[in-house]
C-alpha positions as CSV (number, residue, x, y, z in Angstrom):
1,M,11.0,-1.3,-3.6
2,R,8.8,-3.9,-5.4
3,A,6.8,-4.9,-2.4
4,H,6.1,-1.3,-1.3
5,L,5.3,-0.3,-4.9
6,Q,3.0,-3.1,-5.5
7,A,1.3,-2.8,-2.1
8,G,0.6,0.9,-2.8
9,V,-0.8,0.2,-6.3
10,A,-3.1,-2.5,-4.9
11,I,-4.4,-0.3,-2.1
12,Y,-5.0,2.6,-4.6
13,N,-6.9,0.2,-6.9
14,A,-9.0,-0.9,-4.0
15,G,-10.2,2.7,-3.7
16,R,-8.1,3.6,-0.6
17,Y,-6.6,6.7,-2.3
18,H,-5.4,8.3,1.0
19,A,-3.9,5.1,2.4
20,A,-2.0,4.2,-0.8
21,H,0.7,6.8,-0.3
22,D,1.7,5.3,3.0
23,A,3.1,2.3,1.2
24,W,5.5,4.5,-0.7
25,E,6.3,7.3,1.7
26,D,8.8,5.6,3.9
27,R,10.8,4.4,0.8
28,W,10.5,7.9,-0.8
29,L,11.9,9.7,2.3
30,D,15.0,7.5,2.2
31,L,15.8,8.2,-1.5
32,E,18.3,10.7,-2.8
33,S,16.4,13.9,-3.7
34,G,16.1,14.3,-7.5
35,S,16.9,10.6,-8.3
36,D,14.6,8.9,-10.7
37,D,13.1,6.7,-8.0
38,E,12.6,9.7,-5.7
39,Q,10.8,11.6,-8.5
40,F,8.8,8.5,-9.4
41,L,7.5,7.9,-5.8
42,H,7.0,11.6,-5.2
43,G,4.9,11.8,-8.3
44,L,2.8,8.8,-7.4
45,I,2.2,10.1,-3.9
46,Q,1.0,13.4,-5.3
47,F,-1.1,11.6,-8.0
48,T,-3.0,9.7,-5.3
49,A,-3.4,12.9,-3.3
50,A,-4.9,14.6,-6.4
51,V,-7.3,11.8,-6.9
52,F,-8.2,11.9,-3.2
53,H,-8.9,15.6,-3.2
54,A,-10.9,15.4,-6.5
55,R,-13.1,12.6,-5.0
56,N,-13.8,14.9,-2.1
57,G,-14.7,17.9,-4.3
58,N,-11.6,19.9,-3.5
59,W,-11.0,21.0,-7.1
60,S,-8.3,23.6,-6.5
61,G,-6.3,21.0,-4.4
62,A,-6.8,18.4,-7.1
63,T,-5.6,20.6,-10.0
64,G,-2.6,21.9,-8.1
65,L,-1.5,18.4,-7.1
66,A,-2.1,17.1,-10.6
67,A,0.2,19.8,-12.1
68,S,2.8,19.2,-9.5
69,A,2.7,15.4,-9.9
70,S,3.1,15.8,-13.6
71,E,6.3,17.8,-13.1
72,Y,7.8,15.0,-10.9
73,L,6.9,12.3,-13.5
74,A,7.7,14.4,-16.6
75,A,11.3,13.1,-17.2
76,L,10.7,9.4,-16.6
77,P,10.2,6.8,-19.3
78,A,6.6,5.9,-20.1
79,D,7.1,2.6,-18.4
80,Y,9.1,2.9,-15.2
81,R,9.6,0.1,-12.7
82,S,6.9,-1.7,-14.6
83,V,4.3,1.0,-13.9
84,D,2.5,2.7,-16.9
85,V,3.8,6.2,-16.1
86,G,2.6,7.4,-19.5
87,A,-1.0,6.6,-18.6
88,V,-0.6,8.4,-15.2
89,R,0.8,11.5,-16.9
90,D,-2.1,11.5,-19.4
91,Y,-4.7,11.2,-16.6
92,L,-3.0,14.0,-14.6
93,A,-3.2,16.3,-17.6
94,T,-6.9,15.6,-17.8
95,M,-7.4,16.2,-14.1
96,A,-5.4,19.5,-14.3
97,R,-7.8,20.7,-17.0
98,D,-11.0,19.1,-15.7
99,P,-10.9,17.7,-12.2
100,E,-14.6,17.0,-12.3
101,V,-13.9,14.1,-14.7
102,I,-13.7,12.1,-11.5
103,E,-17.4,12.5,-11.0
104,R,-18.1,11.1,-14.5
105,E,-15.9,8.0,-14.5
106,R,-13.8,6.0,-12.1
107,P,-10.3,7.2,-11.5
108,L,-7.5,5.7,-13.6
109,A,-6.5,2.2,-12.4
110,L,-2.8,1.8,-11.9
111,T,-1.0,-1.1,-13.5
112,H,2.1,-2.9,-12.4
113,E,3.9,-5.5,-14.6
114,G,1.2,-5.2,-17.2
115,A,-1.8,-5.9,-14.9
116,V,-4.2,-4.0,-12.7
117,V,-3.1,-5.2,-9.3
118,G,-5.5,-5.6,-6.4
119,P,-5.1,-6.9,-2.9
120,T,-5.7,-10.5,-3.9
121,D,-2.8,-10.3,-6.3
122,L,-0.2,-9.5,-3.7
123,D,2.5,-11.9,-2.6
124,L,3.5,-12.2,1.0
125,D,6.1,-9.4,1.1
126,A,3.7,-6.9,-0.5
127,T,0.8,-8.2,1.7
128,L,2.8,-7.5,4.9
129,V,3.4,-3.9,3.7
130,A,-0.3,-3.5,2.9
131,A,-1.3,-5.0,6.2
132,D,0.8,-2.4,8.1
133,V,-0.6,0.4,6.0
134,L,-4.2,-0.6,6.4
135,A,-3.8,-1.3,10.1
136,E,-2.6,2.3,10.6
137,E,-5.1,3.8,8.3
138,D,-8.1,2.0,9.9
139,S,-6.8,2.5,13.5
140,Y,-5.9,-1.1,14.4
141,D,-3.0,-1.9,16.7
142,V,-0.1,-1.7,14.3
143,A,2.2,-3.5,16.9
144,V,0.0,-6.6,16.6
145,V,0.3,-6.6,12.8
146,D,4.0,-6.1,13.0
147,R,4.4,-8.9,15.5
148,A,2.2,-11.2,13.3
149,S,4.4,-10.3,10.3
150,E,7.5,-11.3,12.2
151,Y,5.9,-14.7,13.2
152,A,4.7,-15.2,9.6
153,R,8.3,-14.8,8.3
154,A,9.7,-17.0,11.0
155,D,7.2,-19.7,10.2
156,L,8.1,-19.6,6.5
157,A,11.8,-19.7,7.4
158,A,11.1,-22.8,9.6
159,D,9.1,-24.4,6.8
160,V,5.9,-24.5,8.9
161,A,3.3,-26.3,6.8
162,S,0.4,-24.0,7.7
163,S,1.0,-20.8,9.5
164,P,-2.0,-19.0,10.9
165,F,-0.2,-15.7,10.7
166,V,0.4,-16.0,7.0
167,S,-3.2,-16.9,6.2
168,L,-4.7,-14.3,8.6
169,L,-2.5,-11.5,7.2
170,F,-3.6,-12.4,3.7
171,D,-7.2,-12.3,4.9
172,F,-6.7,-9.0,6.7
173,V,-5.6,-7.3,3.5
174,R,-8.0,-9.1,1.1
175,E,-11.2,-9.1,3.1
176,P,-12.1,-5.6,4.2
177,A,-15.6,-6.5,5.2
178,H,-14.3,-9.0,7.7
179,R,-11.2,-7.1,8.7
180,G,-12.3,-6.5,12.3
181,V,-12.9,-10.2,12.9
182,V,-9.7,-11.2,11.2
183,F,-7.7,-8.8,13.3
184,Q,-9.3,-10.2,16.5
185,R,-8.2,-13.7,15.5
186,L,-4.7,-12.4,14.6
187,S,-4.4,-10.7,17.9
188,E,-5.4,-13.9,19.7
189,H,-2.8,-15.9,17.8
190,V,-0.1,-13.3,18.6
191,D,-0.9,-13.4,22.3
192,R,-0.7,-17.2,22.4
193,R,2.6,-17.3,20.5
194,R,4.0,-14.6,22.7
195,S,2.9,-16.5,25.9
196,R,4.6,-19.6,24.6
197,E,7.8,-17.7,24.0
198,E,7.7,-16.2,27.4
199,D,7.2,-19.6,29.0
200,V,10.2,-21.0,27.2
201,D,12.3,-17.9,28.1
202,G,11.4,-18.4,31.8
203,L,12.9,-21.9,31.8
204,F,16.4,-20.4,31.4
205,E,16.2,-17.6,33.9
């Protein structure tokens, strides 16, 4: 849960309000309906959707989602899974009354474990979640990112001193201005690694 939660928070705080929910949705769908975690993620997903619609001037969509998100979060503690749910509820109440507040000031920043988390704050597990979300959202080949993530984990398990997959996946998430170039390099490394694996496999056929 932590990696997905933190990845979504970081993506949201980077201004990718639509993409943020994808970090939470897979986990949310697997949860028992009505459980605290299910209500929590459902509320956050609708919160980010409300912000997204308000940013695009869809006031009725924003107010409806703000009210619905508030209902999902209503019974949770003010601090739940180290997210300031109380601040989210307060902001949702403001949006429900006045969605145009989003034109006067930046949307609420989400905090996790007491800090406003951005892409540069993510550890590897959360970075891999974020990389998958951003690849899909920005129409990169998700299969390449997934394979790179497998290689990154394998390199760490093998105690590889400097894995290009680890460093490039961090760059893919942290450097949006260079994401295309980083993805190209990542793809090249994946192709080379896959070719080496196929060469080795061929020796035993």
